[in-house]
Residue frames relative to the residue before (quaternion, step in Angstrom):
aa qw qx qy qz dx dy dz
X 1.0000 0.0000 0.0000 0.0000 0.00 0.00 0.00
X 0.2161 0.8033 -0.4993 0.2423 3.49 1.22 0.74
X 0.8771 -0.0001 -0.0296 0.4794 3.55 -0.99 0.97
X 0.4291 0.7048 -0.4535 0.3369 3.57 0.67 1.17
X 0.4935 -0.6832 0.4113 0.3471 3.60 1.26 0.29
X 0.2590 0.7729 -0.5276 0.2394 3.56 1.12 0.69
X 0.2323 -0.7973 0.5466 0.1075 3.57 -0.93 0.93
X 0.7953 0.1846 -0.0755 0.5725 3.58 1.15 -0.60
X 0.3577 -0.6851 0.5861 0.2435 3.53 -1.14 0.68
X 0.3088 0.7459 -0.5295 0.2608 3.57 -0.42 1.22
X 0.8246 0.2943 -0.1986 0.4405 3.55 -1.39 0.22
X 0.4471 0.6921 -0.4603 0.3303 3.59 0.92 0.83
X 0.4779 0.7142 -0.4181 0.2945 3.60 1.24 -0.06
X 0.5669 0.5717 -0.4007 0.4372 3.60 1.21 -0.01
X 0.6602 0.4559 -0.2909 0.5213 3.60 1.33 0.14
X 0.0257 -0.8671 0.4970 0.0221 3.63 0.58 1.07
X 0.7291 0.3954 -0.2414 0.5037 3.62 1.19 -0.35
X 0.2592 0.7992 -0.4976 0.2156 3.55 1.26 0.46
X 0.1469 -0.8119 0.5623 0.0552 3.59 -0.78 1.03
X 0.7847 0.1499 -0.0666 0.5978 3.59 1.07 -0.73
X 0.0314 -0.7839 0.6199 -0.0128 3.56 -0.83 1.03
X 0.0293 -0.8089 0.5860 -0.0374 3.55 -0.45 1.25
X 0.0256 0.7983 -0.5950 0.0894 3.53 -0.39 1.33
X 0.2591 0.8004 -0.4973 0.2119 3.56 1.17 0.59
X 0.8443 0.1816 -0.1521 0.4806 3.53 -1.30 0.56
X 0.4589 0.6188 -0.4908 0.4069 3.54 0.77 1.15
X 0.5378 -0.6178 0.4613 0.3412 3.60 -1.22 -0.38
X 0.2502 0.7848 -0.5228 0.2193 3.57 1.05 0.78
X 0.2324 -0.8054 0.5371 0.0946 3.56 -0.71 1.11
X 0.8084 -0.0205 0.0193 0.5880 3.59 1.09 -0.60
X 0.4345 -0.6459 0.5574 0.2887 3.51 -1.25 0.53
X 0.4294 -0.7527 0.4311 0.2514 3.60 -0.55 1.11
X 0.5803 -0.5567 0.4636 0.3720 3.55 -1.22 0.57
X 0.8155 0.2252 -0.1847 0.5002 3.56 -0.99 0.82
X 0.2758 0.7963 -0.4966 0.2080 3.59 1.27 0.21
X 0.7940 0.2919 -0.1639 0.5074 3.58 0.69 -1.00
X 0.5747 0.6169 -0.3763 0.3842 3.57 1.10 -0.61
X 0.7761 0.3381 -0.1678 0.5051 3.58 0.93 -0.87
X 0.4759 0.7034 -0.4233 0.3156 3.59 1.25 -0.07
X 0.4263 -0.6963 0.5166 0.2580 3.57 -0.91 0.92
X 0.7012 0.4533 -0.2439 0.4933 3.57 1.22 -0.48
X 0.3365 0.7914 -0.4684 0.2025 3.62 1.20 0.24
X 0.7040 0.4357 -0.2796 0.4862 3.61 1.16 -0.40
X 0.7193 0.4457 -0.2510 0.4700 3.60 1.20 -0.32
X 0.5689 0.6198 -0.3938 0.3703 3.62 1.12 -0.52
X 0.1384 -0.8103 0.5682 0.0374 3.55 -0.80 1.08
X 0.8084 0.1342 -0.0446 0.5714 3.59 1.05 -0.75
X 0.0501 -0.7863 0.6155 -0.0201 3.53 -0.90 1.05
X 0.0760 -0.8037 0.5901 -0.0046 3.56 -0.61 1.18
X 0.0363 0.7920 -0.6059 0.0651 3.56 -0.77 1.11
X 0.2150 0.8258 -0.4907 0.1762 3.54 1.23 0.55
X 0.8740 0.0990 -0.0855 0.4680 3.53 -1.18 0.76
X 0.3882 0.6509 -0.5385 0.3682 3.53 0.73 1.17
X 0.5574 -0.5958 0.4482 0.3654 3.57 -1.20 -0.33
X 0.2216 0.8048 -0.5160 0.1924 3.58 1.10 0.76
X 0.2383 -0.7668 0.5783 0.1445 3.56 -0.92 0.89
X 0.7876 0.0081 -0.0073 0.6161 3.57 1.25 -0.39
X 0.1877 -0.7506 0.6212 0.1242 3.54 -1.28 0.41
X 0.1894 -0.8188 0.5311 0.1076 3.59 0.02 1.25
X 0.5557 -0.6248 0.4410 0.3261 3.55 -0.98 0.88
X 0.6201 0.5615 -0.3462 0.4246 3.61 1.00 -0.73
X 0.5902 0.5995 -0.3636 0.3999 3.59 1.15 -0.51
X 0.8048 0.2553 -0.1325 0.5191 3.60 1.11 -0.54
X 0.4558 0.7385 -0.4279 0.2525 3.60 1.20 -0.11
X 0.6549 0.5239 -0.3201 0.4407 3.62 1.15 -0.42
X 0.5615 0.5646 -0.3999 0.4540 3.58 1.27 -0.12
X 0.2132 -0.8460 0.4798 0.0926 3.55 0.07 1.33
X 0.7587 0.3706 -0.2143 0.4911 3.62 1.01 -0.66
X 0.3531 0.7675 -0.4758 0.2446 3.59 1.26 0.20
X 0.1644 -0.8076 0.5643 0.0482 3.54 -0.76 1.11
X 0.8163 0.1041 -0.0113 0.5680 3.57 1.09 -0.69
X 0.0078 -0.7422 0.6701 0.0007 3.54 -1.08 0.89
X 0.0849 -0.8001 0.5938 0.0042 3.56 -0.58 1.18
X 0.0946 -0.8217 0.5620 0.0060 3.55 -0.54 1.23
X 0.0940 -0.8668 0.4839 0.0752 3.57 1.28 -0.47
């Protein structure tokens, strides 16, 4: 979903085996509360790319439920 003018992270629970999520070069302003807590892919996601968005902060709670996360790219 690279470079698609996405504004919100939502509707991804239909991908329970998601390993790489690239949301780079979009218009995401914040990572929603409960983003990883409710994610069906929280045990499979390994790489999360949020490079070149409009994030003002990245709260640790937003990603703490991703147990297998190896890389977070905020750029």
